[in-house]
Each structure stands twice: as C-alpha cells, then as structure tokens.
C-alpha positions in Angstrom: 6.8 -1.9 -23.6 9.7 -3.8 -24.7 10.4 -4.6 -20.9 7.4 -6.1 -20.3 7.2 -8.0 -23.5 10.7 -9.5 -23.2 9.8 -10.4 -19.5 6.8 -12.5 -20.9 8.9 -14.5 -23.6 11.4 -15.2 -21.2 8.8 -16.5 -18.8 7.3 -18.6 -21.3 10.7 -20.2 -22.1 10.5 -21.0 -18.5 7.1 -22.8 -18.5 8.3 -24.8 -21.7 11.5 -25.8 -20.0 9.6 -27.0 -17.1 6.9 -28.9 -19.2 9.8 -31.0 -20.2 11.1 -31.5 -16.7 8.3 -32.6 -15.8 8.2 -35.8 -17.8 10.9 -37.4 -14.9 8.2 -38.9 -12.5 11.0 -41.0 -10.3 12.0 -38.2 -8.2 10.1 -35.3 -6.5 10.9 -32.1 -7.9 10.3 -28.7 -6.6 10.5 -25.9 -8.9 11.9 -22.6 -7.3 11.8 -19.3 -8.9 14.4 -16.7 -8.0 16.4 -14.0 -9.9 19.9 -15.0 -8.7 22.2 -17.4 -6.9 21.9 -15.5 -3.2 19.3 -18.1 -1.2 20.5 -21.1 -3.9 24.0 -20.4 -2.6 23.6 -19.8 1.2 21.1 -23.3 0.9 23.2 -25.3 -0.5 26.0 -24.5 2.0 23.9 -24.6 5.0 21.3 -26.8 4.6 21.7 -29.8 6.5 19.7 -32.0 3.9 22.1 -31.2 0.9 23.2 -34.3 -0.7 24.4 -32.9 -4.0 24.4 -29.6 -6.3 25.6 -29.0 -9.8 24.3 -26.0 -11.9 20.5 -25.9 -11.6 20.0 -28.7 -9.5 20.2 -29.5 -5.8 18.8 -33.2 -4.7 18.2 -33.5 -0.8 19.1 -36.6 0.9 15.6 -37.6 0.3 15.9 -38.0 -3.3 14.2 -34.4 -3.8 15.4 -32.3 -6.6 15.0 -28.7 -6.4 15.3 -27.0 -9.5 16.4 -23.6 -9.4 14.7 -21.4 -12.5 16.5 -17.9 -12.6 15.6 -14.3 -14.7 16.9 -11.0 -13.9 15.1 -8.6 -11.5 15.5 -5.2 -13.3 12.7 -4.2 -14.9 10.3 -6.7 -13.7 11.5 -9.0 -16.1 11.4 -11.7 -12.8 8.3 -10.4 -12.1 6.8 -11.6 -15.1 8.1 -14.5 -15.6 7.0 -16.0 -11.9 3.3 -14.4 -12.6 3.3 -16.9 -15.9 4.5 -19.7 -14.4 2.1 -19.2 -11.1 -0.8 -18.9 -13.4 0.5 -22.2 -15.0 0.8 -24.1 -11.7 4.6 -24.7 -12.0 5.9 -23.3 -9.0 6.4 -24.6 -5.7 8.4 -22.1 -4.1 9.7 -18.9 -5.0 11.4 -15.3 -3.5 10.3 -12.4 -3.7 11.3 -9.0 -2.5 10.3 -6.2 -0.7 9.4 -3.2 -3.4 6.7 -5.5 -4.9 6.0 -8.1 -1.8 2.4 -7.0 -1.5 1.7 -8.0 -4.9 2.4 -11.3 -3.8 0.9 -11.2 -0.1 -2.6 -10.4 -1.2 -2.6 -13.5 -3.8 -3.9 -16.5 -3.8 -1.2 -18.8 -4.6 0.8 -18.4 -1.6 0.9 -21.0 2.0 -0.2 -19.8 5.3 3.2 -20.2 7.0 1.5 -21.1 10.4 -0.7 -23.6 8.7 2.2 -25.2 7.0 4.1 -25.6 10.7 6.5 -22.1 10.8 7.1 -20.4 13.8 8.3 -16.7 13.1 8.1 -15.8 16.7 12.2 -14.9 16.6 11.9 -12.3 13.6 12.5 -9.2 13.7 8.5 -7.5 13.1 8.8 -5.3 9.9 9.8 -8.5 8.3 6.6 -10.1 9.5 4.6 -7.0 8.8 5.1 -7.2 5.0 4.2 -10.7 4.5 1.1 -10.2 7.1 -2.0 -10.7 4.2 -5.4 -9.1 4.9 -6.5 -12.0 6.8 -3.9 -11.7 9.2 -1.7 -14.5 8.3 1.9 -14.7 7.4 2.3 -15.9 3.9 6.3 -15.5 3.8 9.4 -15.6 5.8 12.8 -14.0 5.4 16.5 -15.3 6.6 17.3 -11.8 6.8 17.0 -8.4 7.8 18.4 -5.5 5.6 19.0 -2.0 8.1 20.9 0.5 6.2 24.4 2.4 7.6 26.7 4.3 6.4 30.0 3.2 5.6 32.9 5.6 5.1 36.3 5.0 3.9 39.0 5.4 6.3 41.4 7.1 3.4 39.1 9.6 2.5 38.5 11.2 6.1 41.9 11.4 6.5 42.3 13.2 3.8 39.2 15.2 4.3 39.4 16.0 8.0 43.0 15.3 8.8 45.0 12.0 10.1 44.1 12.4 13.8 40.3 12.3 12.7 38.7 9.6 14.9 35.6 6.9 14.5 33.8 9.0 16.7 34.4 12.4 15.1 33.3 10.8 11.8 30.1 8.9 13.8 29.4 12.9 14.8 29.6 13.9 11.2 27.6 11.4 9.3 25.3 10.2 12.2 23.6 13.2 13.8 21.4 15.0 11.1 21.2 16.1 7.5 22.3 19.6 8.5 25.3 18.1 9.5 26.0 15.6 7.2 25.9 18.6 4.6 28.5 20.3 6.5 30.5 17.5 6.0 30.1 17.3 2.5 31.1 21.0 1.8 34.1 20.4 3.9 35.2 16.9 2.3 34.7 19.0 -1.2 37.3 21.6 -0.1 39.8 19.2 0.5 39.0 17.3 -2.6 37.2 14.7 -1.8 33.5 13.9 -2.8 30.4 12.9 -0.4 29.4 10.4 -2.4 29.7 8.5 -5.7 26.6 9.0 -7.6 22.8 10.3 -7.7 21.3 6.6 -6.4 23.5 6.5 -3.4 21.4 7.9 -0.9 17.8 7.3 -2.9 16.4 4.1 -0.1 16.6 7.2 3.0 14.0 9.1 0.9 11.9 6.2 -0.5 12.0 4.5 3.0 10.4 6.9 4.5 7.1 7.6 2.7 3.8 9.3 4.2 1.7 6.9 2.7 1.8 3.9 0.3 1.8 5.0 -3.3 -0.5 2.5 -5.1 -4.3 2.6 -3.9 -5.3 -0.2 -6.3 -6.5 3.0 -8.8 -4.0 5.6 -8.3 0.1 6.0 -8.2 0.5 8.8 -5.6 4.1 10.1 -5.7 5.0 11.0 -2.7 6.9 14.4 -1.4 10.1 12.0 -0.6 10.9 11.2 -3.9 10.5 14.9 -5.0 13.1 16.0 -1.8 15.5 13.6 -3.4 15.2 14.9 -6.6 16.2 18.4 -5.2 18.5 17.1 -2.7 20.6 15.1 -5.6 20.0 18.2 -7.9 21.9 20.4 -5.1 24.4 17.7 -4.4 25.4 17.4 -7.9 25.6 21.0 -8.7 27.8 21.7 -5.3 30.3 19.0 -6.6 29.3 16.6 -4.0 28.9 13.4 -6.3 31.6 12.3 -8.4 29.5 11.7 -11.5 26.1 11.5 -12.6 27.5 10.3 -16.0 25.8 7.2 -17.8 27.4 4.2 -15.7 27.7 6.1 -12.5 23.7 5.3 -11.5 22.7 1.8 -9.8 24.4 -1.2 -10.8 26.2 0.7 -13.4 29.5 -0.8 -14.3 31.6 2.6 -13.8 30.1 3.0 -10.2 30.9 -0.5 -9.1 34.5 0.1 -10.0 34.2 3.6 -8.6 33.9 1.8 -4.6 37.1 0.8 -4.8 38.8 4.3 -5.0 39.8 6.7 -2.0 38.1 9.5 -3.2 34.9 9.2 -2.1 33.9 9.2 1.6 30.4 7.6 2.2 28.8 4.6 0.7 25.3 4.1 2.0 25.4 0.0 2.3 23.2 -2.9 3.9 24.4 -6.4 4.8 23.6 -7.8 0.9 25.2 -4.8 -0.2 28.4 -5.3 2.0 28.6 -9.1 0.7 27.0 -8.5 -2.9 28.9 -5.3 -3.9 32.0 -3.8 -1.4 33.4 -7.2 -1.0 33.2 -7.7 -4.9 34.5 -4.2 -5.9 37.1 -3.2 -3.2 40.3 -4.8 -3.8 40.8 -5.8 -0.5 44.7 -6.2 -0.7 45.1 -2.7 -1.5 43.3 -1.3 2.0 45.5 -3.3 4.2 43.7 -6.6 3.9 40.3 -5.4 4.5 37.5 -2.8 3.4 39.6 0.2 4.9 36.1 1.4 5.9 34.1 1.4 9.1 30.4 1.9 9.4 28.1 4.5 11.0 24.4 4.3 11.9 23.8 7.2 9.9 21.8 10.4 9.9 18.2 8.8 8.8 16.9 5.7 9.7 16.4 3.1 6.4 16.5 -0.2 4.9 17.2 -1.6 1.8 15.5 -4.3 0.2 15.2 -7.8 1.6 14.0 -11.5 0.4 11.4 -13.3 1.2 10.7 -16.9 0.3 7.3 -18.6 0.1 5.7 -21.7 -0.8 2.8 -22.0 -3.1 -0.2 -23.2 -1.5 -0.7 -26.4 -4.1 3.3 -27.4 -3.0 1.8 -27.2 0.8 -0.8 -29.1 -0.3 1.0 -32.0 -2.1 1.9 -34.9 0.2 4.8 -35.6 -1.8 6.1 -31.8 -1.5 4.8 -31.1 2.0 7.2 -31.9 4.2 10.7 -30.8 2.1 9.0 -27.4 1.6 7.9 -27.1 5.3 11.7 -28.0 6.5 13.7 -25.8 3.9 11.6 -22.8 5.0 12.1 -23.2 8.8 15.7 -24.3 8.8 16.5 -21.6 6.8 14.8 -18.7 7.9 13.9 -19.8 11.8 16.8 -21.8 12.7 18.8 -20.1 15.7 21.9 -22.0 14.5 21.9 -22.0 10.7 20.7 -18.4 11.0 23.9 -17.5 13.4 26.5 -19.3 10.9 25.2 -17.7 8.0 25.6 -14.1 9.3 29.4 -15.1 10.6 29.7 -16.7 6.9 28.2 -14.4 4.6 27.8 -11.2 6.8 24.2 -11.3 6.6 22.2 -9.9 9.4 19.7 -12.8 10.1 16.0 -12.4 10.9 16.5 -13.9 14.4 16.4 -11.4 17.3 18.3 -13.4 19.9 21.0 -14.8 17.4 21.9 -11.4 16.4 21.9 -9.9 19.6 23.9 -12.9 20.7 26.5 -11.4 17.8 26.5 -7.8 18.4 27.5 -8.4 21.9 30.7 -11.2 21.2 33.7 -11.4 19.4 31.8 -13.6 16.4 29.8 -10.4 15.4 33.2 -9.0 14.5 33.7 -8.3 10.7 37.3 -9.1 9.3 36.0 -6.7 5.9 36.1 -3.8 8.6 38.6 -4.8 10.1 37.1 -6.3 13.2 34.3 -3.8 13.9 31.1 -5.3 15.3 29.2 -4.3 12.6 26.3 -6.7 13.4 25.6 -4.5 16.6 25.5 -1.3 13.9 22.9 -3.2 12.4 21.3 -4.0 15.5 20.9 -0.6 16.9 18.7 0.2 13.3 16.8 -2.5 12.5 14.0 -2.1 15.0 13.2 1.3 13.7 12.4 -0.2 9.8 9.0 0.5 8.5 7.3 -1.4 5.8 3.7 -0.4 6.4 3.9 2.1 3.1 4.9 -0.4 0.9 2.5 -0.9 -2.4 2.4 -3.1 -5.0 4.4 -0.9 -7.9 7.2 0.1 -5.5 10.0 -1.0 -8.1 8.5 0.4 -10.9 7.6 3.6 -9.5 11.4 3.4 -8.0 13.6 2.0 -11.1 11.5 4.4 -13.6 12.5 7.7 -11.4 16.1 6.9 -11.2 16.4 6.5 -14.4 14.3 9.5 -15.8 15.9 12.2 -14.3 19.3 11.5 -14.9 19.4 14.5 -17.1 17.6 16.5 -14.4 20.9 16.0 -12.5 23.0 16.7 -15.1 21.2 20.1 -16.4 20.4 19.1 -20.0 16.4 18.6 -19.4 14.4 20.6 -17.0 12.3 18.6 -14.0 9.1 19.2 -16.2 10.4 17.3 -19.1 12.2 14.5 -17.1 8.5 14.4 -15.1 6.8 13.8 -18.1 8.9 10.9 -19.5 8.9 9.5 -16.0 5.1 9.0 -16.3 5.3 8.1 -19.7 7.7 5.3 -18.4 5.7 4.3 -15.4 2.7 4.0 -17.7 4.0 1.1 -20.0 5.7 -0.5 -16.7 2.3 -0.6 -14.9 -0.2 0.0 -17.3 -1.5 2.4 -14.8 -3.0 5.5 -17.1 -1.4 8.6 -16.6 -4.1 10.4 -15.3 -3.9 8.3 -12.5 -0.5 9.2 -11.6 -0.3 11.7 -9.6 1.7 14.1 -7.8 1.6 14.3 -3.7 -0.5 17.4 -2.7 1.6 20.5 -2.0 4.4 19.1 -4.9 4.3 21.4 -7.9 6.7 20.8 -11.0 7.5 23.8 -13.4 10.5 24.3 -15.6 13.0 23.4 -13.8 12.1 24.2 -10.6 10.4 21.6 -7.9 8.8 22.9 -4.8 7.7 20.8 -2.2 5.2 22.9 0.3 
C-alpha cells in the first residue's frame, strides 16, 4: 500500500506545481509527462523546431514551451502520478510503456492519431496493434521497436569454449533452441563461466510468450510461462549457471549493473534501448578493446522488451494553440524516416520505420561501433516481425515486477514456492486492488511446498 500512497503524493505535488506554471499566460505551454529523459533527450537533439533547452523546459521556435514532468516508473508511481494529472486536465502529451499501454489505450483521454494527421503506415505492426482501441483507432505512436536479442561476451566465450570459437559456433549454441542453450550453460560452467548474472535476465523471454491476457477485467490469471520461468530459474541457480540471486543482483540492482562489466558471464539478454542505457554505461569500453567486447545473436526464442509510446490528450488535440505543435512532434519524432534513421545511428535504437531499418540492415550505417562493427540492426530486423503484443493487458507491470521480487527467496532456497506465492498474491492485491480470490493460477499449474507442477 505504501507504493500507491507515495505515487499519489508525488502526483499531487506535480498538480500543485503545474497550477503555479499555469499562471504564465504569455506562452503556450505543453505539459509532457514521462518517467525519464529518454524521449526528452531525443527530441532536444533531433526535433528541428527546438530553439532552446534548459532543465525541465524545452522552448520551440514558435514560442511554445514543453514542460517536462517526470516521476519514477517503478512500482506504478508514474502511472499514479499521471492518472491524477489526467483527471485534473493537466496533461497535453505523455509516454507509456507496453506493460500498461492497454490501460490508456481504452481510456477516454487519448487522441485519435489519424484524426490528428499522423500517418503510421511504415511502422511495425505490433507497435500499432497495442495502441489500437476497440473502435479500431490508433491512439498512440512509438519511435522505437524493441526486439530482444542475446549478446555474448567474447572473452567469456573463449574461456568457456576455447580461443578458436567462432561467431557461427556461438550463434548455434545460443540461437538453436532451449535444449542447446542449456547444454552451452553446462559446458560454460565446467570452465568457470556463468551463463547469466541473475534471476531476471531472461524473464522477458517467458513473459512475452503468454498463452492469453492475464487480466480480463475481473480476474488476474497467472500464465504458465511465469511458472516455467520460476522452475527454469530455480534449476539454473541450483546448477550454478547464475552468478548470484542475492540482493542487488535482480533487475536494476546496483550489483547486477556493475557485474555487466565483468568477463566471467557469457550472456546478457538485451534489446536496443538496453544496449544504450545499460551495457553502454555499465561496460568500461576502454577495458574491452574500445567497444563492448560483445557480439549479438538472435537467441533461441522470439521476444521483445517494452518500448515507449507517446500520445496527445484529446484536450490538447482540440486546443487551437497546441494542436499543430502536438501533431508535428508526434509526426516528426515517430514517423519521419530521416529523423528516425538519424536517431537509430546516433543512439543505437532500432526505430519504428521499416524502410529506414531495412536500409540500415543492408548498409555500413547499420554497423555498431559498440559491437566492434557488427551490423546489429540486421539482427534486430530478423527478430522484430515476430514480436506479438496481443496478450498485453492492464496490470502486466504489477504482475511482472511483483513476481520477480516475491520469488527471490525461492531461488535462494530460504522459502518454499508456496510461501512465496502467498507473498506474491498479497503484493499483487496491494498493487492492483484486485482481490486475492480473483487472482488465479493458469489451468494445469499447481504449487505445493517447494514444488511447482505445470501440466
């Protein structure tokens, strides 16, 4: 419950701050809600209408000021803050993620992209599917696609499989199927190399392959894939294939981030934004030949990781002082082929423009200095068409975050699966307000003591 309260308090703080900002009638102001600097940085750098940028303000050539309002994404704090601001008509534009996109897509707050004049014909289909509402209208647009890949540590690969191991060898070991991946993990361990850092590294390969939506408006049904992740991760830890499941080695943990710089872990499950925000910061380039010292392969399973969409509120789209600017920001930053190509080259993003990415996949411009000149765009392009967001539902963020946090002691062997499941359901009720009796296990899944059975 503390998580929800903190989000509401933060939201109210933002509301009062905005009320003060609203007193300035001399300039048109666009209140833009987001949880980090990712989109702000890209707009400030590549949007041609930017005149000045300082702190939380971006001034455009037409005099409009973008007021960037941030709150942290974890534990649904951002959602809580955004929801209060939307209810009080204080939002003009905002970002949202795949894990909770459906909540906003079906709301009454978001504008129709086609009516606003946004042409999304070149975007990847899955990025459009998730922002298509019940009436068939697209109500959001993304500048990025986020296909998942596996990157392997070249030094660790040599330590595990010999100095002459080739890229083709590693691709076969990591991209054939799960059984071959398991065999590679066992062989690596024999030579003192861990397959992954921690329990969460491969979570999205399971979560992105659900059999059905987990929220139906009344019940949360916890999919078999979540329990398969629990079983497989427990096994990997017991066999010594994971470096650590101690505190700090979970997703976003400080120790987990620092460990990415070491050369005794073979694989990292990555995607375009992860390479930019995590590997590029956590790997010390100077220690690895001037690049990451890694190579990318498609991996043994199709998956993707998140992604950010932006939209405008209906009120902003109908405001004559804001409409043209709001439209131009979305159009240029999510559908302009030249800008998206520049964005991909500058930041290593795989951008949401199929012609631009197809061109980069076949040219030297698609080669990445971080990967020692490998054309990683081509790896992403081979994976992106398989991405599927049809199983996304409102509470995916809360379901995913809480299962990752609640079962850490199960992986360590200090609590049974049954004890952790009870703690998980309790945490999920607090995070979503869905009653415990409405949180169910998928048919065929049973948890008893330390045993998880999947029929």
